[in-house]
C-alpha positions in Angstrom: 57.6 69.3 129.5 57.8 66.1 127.6 58.2 68.1 124.7 60.9 70.4 126.5 62.5 67.2 127.6 63.0 66.4 124.2 64.4 69.5 122.6 66.6 69.3 125.0 68.1 66.0 124.6 68.1 66.6 120.8 70.2 70.0 121.9 73.0 67.7 123.7 72.9 65.1 121.3 73.6 67.5 118.5 76.4 69.5 120.8 77.9 66.1 121.3 77.8 64.9 117.3 79.4 68.3 117.0 82.2 68.3 120.1 82.6 64.5 118.1 83.0 66.1 114.5 85.5 68.9 116.0 87.6 65.9 118.0 87.7 64.2 114.8 89.8 67.6 112.6 93.6 66.8 113.0 95.5 70.4 113.4 98.6 70.8 112.1 101.0 73.6 112.6 102.8 74.5 109.7 106.0 77.3 109.8 108.0 78.6 107.0 109.8 82.0 106.8 107.6 83.2 103.5 107.9 86.8 104.1 107.1 88.7 101.2 104.7 88.4 98.3 104.7 84.5 98.5 103.9 84.3 102.0 99.7 84.9 100.5 100.3 82.9 98.3 101.5 80.0 100.9 98.6 80.9 102.6 95.7 80.5 99.7 97.4 76.7 99.2 97.1 76.2 102.7 93.2 77.3 102.8 92.7 75.5 99.9 93.9 72.0 101.2 91.5 73.5 104.1 88.8 73.6 102.6 89.5 70.1 100.2 90.3 68.2 103.6 87.3 69.0 106.4 89.3 66.7 108.4 92.2 68.4 108.5 93.0 72.0 109.3 96.1 73.5 108.7 97.5 76.5 110.4 100.3 78.2 108.6 102.9 80.3 110.6 105.0 82.9 108.9 107.9 84.5 110.2 111.6 86.1 109.1 113.3 82.9 108.6 116.2 83.5 111.3 113.7 84.5 114.3 111.5 81.4 113.1 114.6 78.6 113.1 115.1 80.4 116.7 111.5 79.7 117.8 111.9 75.9 116.0 114.5 75.3 118.8 112.8 77.3 121.5 109.7 74.9 121.0 111.7 71.7 120.2 113.3 72.6 123.6 110.0 72.4 125.3 108.8 69.6 123.4 106.4 70.9 121.4 108.0 71.3 117.3 105.5 72.1 114.4 103.9 69.3 112.1 105.7 70.6 109.6 108.9 72.6 109.3 109.7 74.8 106.1 113.7 75.3 106.0 116.3 75.7 103.0 118.7 73.2 102.0 121.8 74.4 103.3 120.5 75.1 107.1 119.5 71.3 107.3 122.6 69.8 109.1 122.6 72.5 111.7 118.9 70.6 112.5 120.3 67.4 112.4 122.8 68.4 114.7 120.6 69.1 117.8 118.4 66.5 116.9 115.5 68.1 116.1 114.1 66.6 112.8 114.0 62.9 110.8 115.2 61.4 108.3 112.6 60.7 105.3 114.6 57.6 103.3 111.8 55.4 104.1 108.9 57.9 103.9 110.6 58.7 100.8 110.8 54.8 99.4 107.1 54.2 100.2 105.9 57.7 98.5 104.1 57.7 94.7 104.8 61.8 94.8 108.4 62.0 95.9 110.4 59.7 93.5 113.7 61.0 92.2 112.9 60.6 88.8 110.2 62.6 89.1 112.7 66.0 90.4 115.4 67.9 88.6 119.2 65.5 90.4 120.3 69.0 92.0 117.0 69.5 93.7 117.0 66.2 95.1 120.9 65.7 96.0 120.3 69.0 97.9 118.3 67.2 100.8 120.8 64.3 101.5 123.4 65.1 104.6 126.2 62.4 105.2 124.3 59.8 102.8 121.1 60.2 104.4 118.1 61.8 102.8 116.4 64.6 105.7 114.4 66.4 103.7 111.2 66.6 101.2 112.6 69.1 98.0 110.1 71.7 96.6 111.7 74.7 95.1 114.5 76.2 94.2 115.5 80.3 93.7 118.2 82.2 93.0 119.9 85.8 92.5 118.8 87.1 88.6 118.2 90.3 87.8 115.4 92.6 86.9 115.2 95.8 84.5 113.4 98.3 83.7 112.4 98.5 80.0 111.3 102.1 80.0 114.4 103.6 81.9 116.7 101.4 79.1 115.2 102.3 76.4 115.3 106.1 77.2 119.3 105.7 78.3 119.4 103.9 74.7 120.5 100.8 76.2 119.4 98.0 73.9 120.0 94.8 76.2 120.6 94.1 79.7 124.5 93.8 81.0 126.3 90.0 80.9 129.6 91.0 82.3 131.8 93.8 84.2 132.3 96.0 81.1 128.5 96.7 79.4 127.5 96.5 83.5 129.2 99.7 84.4 128.3 101.2 80.6 125.1 100.6 81.6 125.0 101.8 85.4 126.9 105.0 84.4 123.8 105.9 81.9 121.1 104.9 84.0 122.4 106.9 86.9 121.3 110.8 86.8 121.3 113.8 89.1 118.4 116.1 89.1 120.4 118.5 86.7 120.3 115.5 83.7 123.8 114.6 84.4 125.5 111.0 84.3 128.5 110.1 86.8 131.5 111.2 84.6 130.1 114.7 83.7 131.3 117.7 84.3 128.6 119.5 87.2 127.3 116.0 88.0 126.0 115.9 92.0 126.5 113.0 93.7 124.4 114.5 96.4 121.5 114.8 94.4 121.0 111.9 92.4 117.3 111.4 91.7 118.0 107.9 89.6 120.5 105.4 90.1 121.5 102.4 88.3 121.0 99.5 90.8 119.7 98.4 94.5 122.6 98.1 96.7 121.2 95.1 99.8 122.6 96.2 103.4 120.9 93.0 104.1 122.3 89.2 104.2 121.6 89.1 100.5 124.8 91.7 100.3 126.3 89.1 101.3 124.7 86.5 98.6 125.6 88.8 96.0 129.4 88.8 97.6 129.4 85.1 97.5 128.4 85.2 93.8 130.7 87.4 92.1 133.9 85.3 95.2 132.7 82.1 93.9 133.1 84.0 90.1 136.5 83.9 91.1 136.7 80.6 92.1 136.9 81.0 95.9 136.5 78.5 98.7 134.7 79.9 102.2 135.6 76.7 104.0 138.8 73.9 104.1 137.5 70.4 103.2 136.0 69.0 106.4 135.0 72.8 107.6 136.9 73.6 110.6 138.2 76.2 109.3 137.8 79.4 107.0 139.6 79.1 103.9 138.5 82.5 101.9 141.0 83.5 99.5 141.3 87.1 101.1 142.5 89.0 98.2 140.0 86.9 96.1 137.4 88.3 98.5 138.3 91.8 98.6 138.6 92.1 95.1 134.9 90.6 95.1 133.6 93.3 98.2 135.3 96.1 96.1 133.6 96.3 93.7 130.6 96.0 94.9 131.4 98.7 97.6 132.3 101.0 94.7 128.7 101.0 93.0 127.6 102.7 96.0 131.2 105.5 97.0 132.4 105.5 93.4 130.5 105.0 90.4 127.8 106.4 92.5 124.7 103.4 90.9 123.6 102.2 93.6 121.9 104.5 97.0 124.0 103.4 100.2 122.2 102.9 103.5 118.7 101.3 101.2 115.8 99.4 102.8 113.2 99.0 100.1 114.7 97.7 97.4 111.6 96.4 95.4 109.6 99.7 96.0 112.4 101.9 94.5 112.7 99.6 91.6 108.7 99.8 91.0 109.0 103.8 91.4 111.3 103.6 88.9 114.8 105.2 91.9 116.2 102.2 90.3 116.6 101.1 87.0 117.8 97.7 87.8 116.8 95.6 91.3 119.1 92.3 91.8 116.7 89.9 93.9 114.9 86.1 93.5 111.8 85.3 91.6 109.7 85.7 95.0 109.8 89.6 93.8 107.8 88.1 90.7 104.3 88.9 92.1 105.2 91.9 92.8 106.2 93.2 89.9 103.1 91.8 88.1 101.3 93.7 90.3 103.2 97.2 89.7 102.0 96.5 86.0 99.3 98.2 86.9 101.2 100.9 88.1 102.6 101.1 84.7 105.7 99.2 85.0 107.6 97.8 82.6 109.9 95.1 83.4 112.2 92.1 82.7 114.2 89.4 83.8 118.2 88.6 82.9 120.4 86.2 84.6 123.0 88.1 87.0 125.6 89.4 85.3 129.6 87.3 85.2 131.5 90.1 86.6 134.9 88.0 87.1 135.8 84.6 85.1 132.7 82.2 85.4 129.3 82.4 85.8 127.9 82.5 89.3 124.9 82.9 91.4 123.9 83.0 94.8 121.0 80.3 95.3 118.8 78.6 97.9 115.7 76.7 97.8 112.8 75.8 100.5 112.6 72.4 101.8 109.8 70.7 104.0 111.1 68.6 106.9 109.1 66.8 109.7 110.6 68.0 113.5 111.3 65.2 115.7 109.6 66.7 118.6 105.8 67.0 116.3 103.3 65.0 118.1 103.9 61.8 116.1 99.7 60.6 115.9 99.9 63.4 113.3 102.3 62.4 111.0 100.8 60.7 108.5 98.1 63.5 108.1 101.4 66.1 107.7 102.6 63.8 105.3 99.9 63.8 102.6 99.6 67.6 103.9 103.6 67.6 101.9 102.6 65.3 99.3 99.6 67.4 98.3 101.7 70.6 98.1 104.7 69.0 95.7 101.4 67.3 93.8 100.1 70.8 93.3 103.1 72.9 93.1 102.3 74.4 89.6 100.2 76.7 91.4 103.4 77.5 94.0 104.8 79.0 90.8 102.4 82.1 91.4 104.7 83.0 94.3 107.5 83.1 91.4 109.8 80.2 92.7 111.4 78.3 90.5 110.1 74.6 90.1 112.1 71.2 90.3 109.8 68.5 89.0 110.7 67.6 85.2 107.1 68.2 84.3 106.5 71.6 85.4 109.9 72.9 83.9 108.8 71.1 80.4 105.3 72.5 80.6 103.8 74.9 78.4 101.8 76.6 81.0 105.3 76.9 82.5 106.8 78.7 79.6 104.1 81.3 79.3 104.8 82.2 82.9 106.7 86.0 83.1 110.2 86.6 84.2 110.5 82.9 85.1 113.0 81.6 82.0 116.1 83.7 82.9 116.5 82.4 86.8 115.9 78.8 85.1 118.5 79.3 82.8 120.9 79.9 85.3 119.9 77.2 88.2 123.4 75.3 86.7 125.2 78.4 88.3 123.8 78.5 91.5 126.0 78.0 94.5 124.3 77.5 98.1 126.3 78.6 101.0 127.7 75.4 103.2 125.3 73.0 104.7 127.1 73.0 108.1 126.1 71.7 112.1 127.1 76.1 112.8 125.3 77.4 110.0 123.1 79.9 112.2 126.4 81.5 114.2 127.9 82.3 111.0 125.3 83.1 108.7 122.2 84.2 110.7 120.9 87.5 109.3 119.2 88.6 112.4 122.3 88.1 114.9 126.0 90.0 115.0 127.3 87.2 112.9 130.7 87.3 110.7 128.5 87.5 107.8 126.4 90.4 108.4 129.6 92.1 110.4 131.4 92.2 107.6 128.8 93.1 105.0 127.5 96.0 107.1 130.8 97.8 108.1 132.2 97.3 104.1 128.6 98.6 102.2 127.1 100.5 105.6 130.3 102.4 107.0 132.9 101.6 103.7 134.9 100.4 106.3 138.7 99.1 104.8 137.6 95.7 103.3 140.9 93.8 104.0 140.4 94.3 107.4 136.8 93.2 107.1 137.6 89.8 105.5 140.0 89.1 107.4 138.6 89.6 110.7 135.4 87.4 109.3 138.0 84.9 108.6 139.3 84.7 111.8 136.2 85.1 113.9 134.6 81.7 111.1 137.3 79.9 112.3 136.7 80.8 116.0 133.6 79.7 116.2 134.4 76.2 113.8 136.8 75.3 116.0 134.7 75.1 119.2 133.5 71.2 119.5 
């Protein structure tokens, strides 16, 4: 009986210790929109952190960016924000205006990791809004040009295109129907194309391509105080016309395409406009025989410009304040170990990483890094989501999809979008 009592006492003590240990573990909720191959890399980093820090359990929640932001707003309205919220620099004003994220000036002043001189100046500057720092930088990403080396060699093309003339010449040679004919050849069958020159985004990245081309023409989207649309309609039409013609005039890109990376990997398209986050998929496809390379986004019009963005970390207002130190420690760890994040394809913003021999040996990155000076971001405004969100019929999505998917009249759609933007911005 005495032995049984001792055993029960021991079980009780062990149970109590286990419960105490469980209570000692701090759980952090970390949200981000890395739904591509980069999401797996981020999960690996989170798993590694959890293994190295037994007193902390980071839970990574991933879904597409626009619905993720909707969920963030809903959670905040219930007073239950995640502890760390990833986003893009051009979206911070929206959440600042809603009072959902906290400034980080004091945190940065005391941090040994987040120091201005350690970062590319543009990446650092993007974290500020109205003179105050609201986010902690992590990476940058921009569009570039992937191209299939075998298909280029078969077409007799020695180098990726850099301008409009080279691009259209290459596009013709890389577009092939079932009889082996190219656009412009007698008997070419546009209804039976087996290989296209390039992809054509029908999602928000189609708009991003237009934004790059519009900036190449020197176009401005909003007026100086961001109270109205300031589009130069003629330039906006010219940029969209280039993209629409690739589908309906030059037959160089498929209409209604959805799986852009897979079409490139399988050889359905010879070129792909996308971000460095596709690099892991390209490396994996080398086992299937893919030979690929990257090049800067072509300068189709007057000056070099390419759409870009990046990822940063914000500290939500309605997160548990007792976990703030652990949340900051995790974010600093990610920044300090950001070379491992480069496996996702994203671009480094720490000067030491960019200059390192290890980075220079990574395939496909240099073309993207070379374009960073030409990066153009969408405007960081409080009503960003109402104009640019990809999961709703925003002016951005309506304009892009009508022009590319439905071959709608470009001038009409541009004017409608500009009027809609001004109407949104005019509401207090």
